[in-house]
C-alpha positions as CSV (number, residue, x, y, z in Angstrom):
1,M,0.0,0.0,0.0
2,T,1.4,3.4,-1.0
3,N,1.5,6.5,1.2
4,L,-1.3,8.0,-0.9
5,D,-3.4,4.8,-0.4
6,K,-2.9,5.1,3.3
7,K,-3.9,8.7,3.3
8,Y,-7.0,7.9,1.2
9,E,-8.0,5.2,3.7
10,E,-7.8,7.8,6.5
11,L,-10.1,10.3,4.8
12,D,-13.3,10.8,6.9
13,F,-16.5,12.8,7.0
14,T,-14.5,16.1,7.5
15,N,-12.8,15.7,4.1
16,D,-14.5,18.2,1.7
17,L,-14.9,15.7,-1.1
18,I,-16.3,12.9,1.1
19,F,-18.6,15.3,3.0
20,K,-20.2,16.5,-0.3
21,H,-20.7,13.0,-1.7
22,V,-22.1,11.6,1.6
23,L,-24.8,14.3,2.0
24,S,-25.7,14.6,-1.7
25,S,-26.2,10.8,-2.0
26,D,-28.7,10.6,0.9
27,I,-31.3,13.4,1.1
28,E,-32.8,12.1,4.3
29,L,-29.4,11.9,6.0
30,C,-28.7,15.5,4.9
31,K,-32.1,16.7,6.3
32,D,-31.5,14.8,9.5
33,L,-28.1,16.5,9.9
34,I,-29.7,19.9,9.3
35,N,-32.5,19.3,11.8
36,R,-30.1,18.1,14.5
37,I,-28.2,21.4,14.1
38,D,-31.3,23.5,14.4
39,P,-34.8,22.0,14.6
40,D,-36.4,25.3,13.5
41,I,-34.9,25.0,10.0
42,D,-37.5,24.1,7.5
43,T,-36.3,21.0,5.6
44,E,-39.8,19.8,4.4
45,G,-40.1,19.7,0.7
46,I,-36.4,19.3,0.0
47,R,-36.2,17.0,-3.0
48,F,-32.5,17.0,-3.9
49,V,-29.2,18.1,-2.5
50,E,-26.9,20.0,-4.9
51,T,-23.1,20.1,-4.7
52,E,-20.7,22.6,-6.2
53,H,-23.5,25.1,-6.7
54,E,-22.0,28.0,-8.6
55,I,-23.0,31.6,-8.3
56,I,-21.6,34.2,-10.7
57,V,-21.5,37.8,-9.6
58,G,-20.6,40.8,-11.7
59,V,-20.3,41.4,-15.4
60,K,-16.9,43.0,-16.2
61,D,-15.1,41.7,-13.1
62,E,-16.8,38.3,-12.8
63,K,-16.6,36.5,-9.5
64,R,-17.5,32.8,-9.2
65,V,-18.4,31.3,-5.9
66,R,-19.0,27.5,-5.4
67,F,-20.7,26.1,-2.4
68,D,-20.2,22.6,-0.9
69,I,-23.8,21.7,-0.3
70,M,-27.1,23.5,-1.2
71,A,-30.4,22.0,0.1
72,R,-33.5,24.0,-0.7
73,N,-37.2,24.0,-0.9
74,D,-39.7,26.7,-1.9
75,F,-39.3,28.6,1.4
76,S,-35.8,28.1,2.6
77,I,-32.2,27.6,1.4
78,N,-29.7,25.8,3.5
79,E,-26.0,26.1,2.5
80,L,-23.4,23.9,4.2
81,E,-19.6,24.2,4.2
82,M,-17.0,22.0,5.8
83,Y,-13.9,23.7,7.3
84,A,-11.2,21.2,8.0
85,Y,-8.6,24.0,8.0
86,K,-8.7,27.5,9.3
87,P,-9.4,29.9,6.4
88,K,-7.1,32.7,5.3
89,G,-7.2,35.7,7.7
90,Y,-8.5,33.6,10.6
91,P,-9.7,34.4,13.2
92,E,-10.5,38.0,12.2
93,S,-12.0,37.0,8.8
94,F,-14.2,34.2,10.1
95,P,-17.3,36.1,11.2
96,K,-17.6,37.6,7.7
97,T,-17.3,34.2,6.0
98,A,-21.0,33.2,6.6
99,R,-22.1,36.8,5.8
100,Y,-20.2,36.5,2.4
101,N,-21.9,33.2,1.6
102,A,-25.4,34.5,2.5
103,A,-24.7,37.7,0.5
104,M,-23.8,35.6,-2.6
105,I,-27.0,33.6,-2.3
106,D,-29.0,36.8,-1.8
107,S,-27.4,38.3,-4.9
108,Q,-29.2,35.6,-6.9
109,L,-32.5,35.7,-5.0
110,T,-33.0,39.4,-5.2
111,K,-33.0,39.2,-9.0
112,N,-36.3,37.6,-9.2
113,H,-37.9,37.9,-5.7
114,L,-39.7,40.7,-4.0
115,P,-38.6,41.3,-0.3
116,A,-41.7,39.6,1.1
117,D,-41.1,36.6,-1.1
118,L,-37.5,36.0,-0.2
119,P,-36.9,32.5,1.1
120,D,-35.0,32.1,4.4
121,V,-31.3,31.5,4.1
122,T,-29.3,29.4,6.6
123,V,-25.5,29.2,6.3
124,I,-24.1,26.2,8.2
125,L,-20.3,26.0,8.8
126,L,-19.0,22.7,10.1
127,C,-15.5,23.2,11.6
128,T,-12.9,20.9,13.0
129,F,-11.9,23.7,15.4
130,D,-13.7,26.2,17.6
131,P,-13.7,29.6,15.7
132,L,-15.2,31.6,18.6
133,G,-13.0,29.9,21.2
134,K,-15.8,29.5,23.8
135,N,-15.7,25.7,24.0
136,E,-19.3,25.4,22.6
137,P,-20.4,22.6,20.2
138,V,-22.7,25.0,18.2
139,Y,-23.3,28.7,17.9
140,H,-26.6,30.0,16.5
141,I,-26.3,33.5,15.2
142,R,-29.2,35.8,14.1
143,A,-29.8,39.6,13.7
144,K,-31.0,41.4,16.8
145,V,-32.1,44.8,18.0
146,D,-29.6,46.2,20.5
147,E,-32.2,48.3,22.3
148,Y,-34.6,45.4,22.5
149,P,-32.6,42.1,22.6
150,D,-35.7,40.0,23.3
151,Y,-37.5,41.4,20.2
152,E,-37.6,38.8,17.4
153,Y,-36.2,40.6,14.4
154,N,-36.5,38.0,11.7
155,E,-34.7,39.0,8.5
156,G,-34.8,35.5,7.2
157,R,-31.1,34.8,7.7
158,R,-29.4,32.7,10.2
159,I,-25.9,31.3,10.8
160,C,-25.0,28.0,12.5
161,I,-21.4,27.2,13.4
162,L,-20.7,23.6,14.4
163,T,-17.4,22.9,16.2
164,N,-15.4,20.0,17.6
165,A,-15.5,21.4,21.1
166,G,-17.8,21.2,24.2
167,I,-19.2,17.7,23.5
168,E,-20.1,17.4,27.1
169,K,-22.4,20.4,26.7
170,A,-24.0,19.2,23.4
171,P,-27.6,17.8,23.5
172,E,-27.8,14.1,22.6
173,N,-28.9,14.7,19.1
174,L,-25.9,17.0,18.4
175,K,-23.2,14.9,20.0
176,P,-22.5,12.6,17.0
177,I,-21.9,15.7,14.8
178,T,-19.5,17.2,17.3
179,Y,-17.8,13.8,17.6
180,L,-17.4,13.5,13.9
181,L,-15.8,17.0,13.7
182,S,-13.4,15.9,16.5
183,R,-12.0,13.3,14.1
184,S,-11.8,10.8,16.9
185,K,-10.7,7.3,15.8
186,E,-12.8,5.7,18.6
187,P,-16.3,4.6,17.4
188,M,-19.4,6.1,19.0
189,D,-22.4,4.1,20.1
190,D,-25.0,6.2,18.2
191,A,-27.2,5.3,15.3
192,F,-26.8,8.6,13.4
193,Y,-23.0,8.5,13.9
194,Q,-22.9,4.9,12.6
195,K,-25.1,5.8,9.6
196,I,-22.7,8.6,8.6
197,Q,-19.7,6.3,9.0
198,A,-21.3,3.6,6.9
199,A,-22.1,6.2,4.2
200,V,-18.4,7.4,4.3
201,K,-17.2,3.8,3.9
202,E,-19.6,3.2,1.0
203,I,-18.7,6.4,-0.8
204,K,-15.0,5.6,-0.6
205,T,-15.6,2.4,-2.6
206,D,-16.8,4.5,-5.6
207,P,-14.0,4.6,-8.2
208,D,-14.8,8.1,-9.3
209,V,-14.6,9.4,-5.7
210,R,-11.4,7.6,-5.2
211,R,-9.9,9.0,-8.4
212,A,-10.9,12.5,-7.5
213,A,-9.6,12.2,-3.9
214,M,-6.3,10.6,-5.0
215,N,-5.7,13.5,-7.5
216,Q,-6.3,16.0,-4.7
217,L,-4.0,14.2,-2.4
218,E,-1.3,14.1,-5.1
219,R,-1.7,17.9,-5.6
220,D,-1.4,18.5,-1.9
221,E,1.7,16.4,-1.7
222,A,3.3,18.3,-4.6
223,I,2.5,21.6,-2.9
224,K,4.0,20.4,0.4
225,E,7.1,19.1,-1.4
226,E,7.5,22.4,-3.2
227,G,7.2,24.3,0.0
228,R,9.7,22.1,1.8
229,E,12.2,22.4,-1.0
230,E,11.8,26.2,-1.3
231,G,12.2,26.5,2.5
232,R,15.3,24.5,2.5
233,K,16.9,26.5,-0.3
234,E,16.0,29.8,1.4
235,G,17.5,28.5,4.6
236,M,20.7,27.4,3.0
237,I,21.2,30.8,1.5
238,E,20.8,32.5,4.8
239,G,23.4,30.5,6.6
240,K,25.8,27.6,6.0
241,N,25.5,26.1,9.4
242,E,21.9,24.9,9.8
243,G,22.7,23.5,13.3
244,R,22.9,26.9,14.9
245,R,19.6,27.9,16.5
246,E,19.3,31.4,14.9
247,E,19.8,30.0,11.4
248,R,17.4,27.2,11.9
249,Q,14.7,29.6,13.0
250,E,15.4,31.7,10.0
251,S,15.0,28.6,7.8
252,I,11.7,27.8,9.4
253,L,10.5,31.3,9.0
254,K,11.4,31.3,5.3
255,M,9.6,28.0,4.7
256,I,6.5,29.4,6.5
257,Q,6.6,32.6,4.3
258,V,6.8,30.5,1.1
259,L,3.8,28.3,2.2
260,K,1.8,31.4,3.2
261,G,2.5,32.8,-0.2
262,M,0.7,29.7,-1.6
263,N,-2.3,30.7,0.6
264,L,-2.2,27.4,2.5
265,P,-4.1,27.4,5.8
266,D,-2.1,27.6,9.1
267,D,-3.0,24.1,10.2
268,Q,-1.6,22.7,6.9
269,I,1.6,24.9,7.1
270,L,2.1,23.6,10.7
271,T,1.9,20.0,9.5
272,T,4.2,20.6,6.5
273,V,6.9,22.5,8.4
274,T,6.9,20.2,11.4
275,E,7.6,17.3,9.0
276,S,10.9,19.0,8.1
277,Y,11.7,20.4,11.6
278,P,9.9,18.0,14.1
279,E,12.1,19.1,17.0
280,N,11.0,22.7,16.6
281,I,7.2,22.4,16.7
282,E,6.8,24.9,19.5
283,T,8.9,27.5,17.6
284,I,6.7,26.8,14.5
285,R,3.5,27.2,16.6
286,N,4.7,30.5,18.0
287,M,5.6,31.8,14.5
288,L,2.1,30.9,13.3
289,N,0.5,32.1,16.5
290,I,-1.2,28.7,17.0
291,R,-1.8,27.5,20.5
């Protein structure tokens, strides 16, 4: 078994490709997931789940946005995204991520809907980290009136952020989702969790899914290797003696800068640089400001 084969075997529900195939192949499973996240979300009437839904904004300076999962009926649109890595600009940029997604959806809806006819839009972000850092399994976010916080100001837009944290606080119906996002290798005695895992296992036997995933893994490996090589070259230019602490830190910094220039997420940069400098993981964490 090759290294890529092993990595493919390790792919789970949090992998973007697997996530999309699992939820789009079983509508009822997708609806169950959404209702567990927020029972108030209207999933009745959903007849299909779309992946890679593309929205094009602008005419001269065209911008294309693709969403992981889009599940909709006549009255509501539910958009789901998997975040296995922290996005660029994290954590400052994260609160605007859901706003951006909702705005892109609204840009299409407002072309052919009057305000009173606009369907509700829910943006669901599933994260393998806790973007708010409050150790909560889920955050439900809606607009409110500052002067009257109890007033229900329903603009038809809500944001749900799922995390891998606070499983002890999670209600029973939400725990399997939190557990999946934690990437734990230990099985969970829960029917929904087991159904998801069975779907993941089944999807990974599909030759088309395997081919697409292997191609992505190969691209990731190529990017990592390029980053390692560039980092080593930059480090060697800066100093002949890599054994000295100051020069080693400079080499690590150069490698990080190269990988950041490729717009890789910090978690992936940490993994890549640590492979080359395993004894300097704390230095790398400090440079990336990861705790």
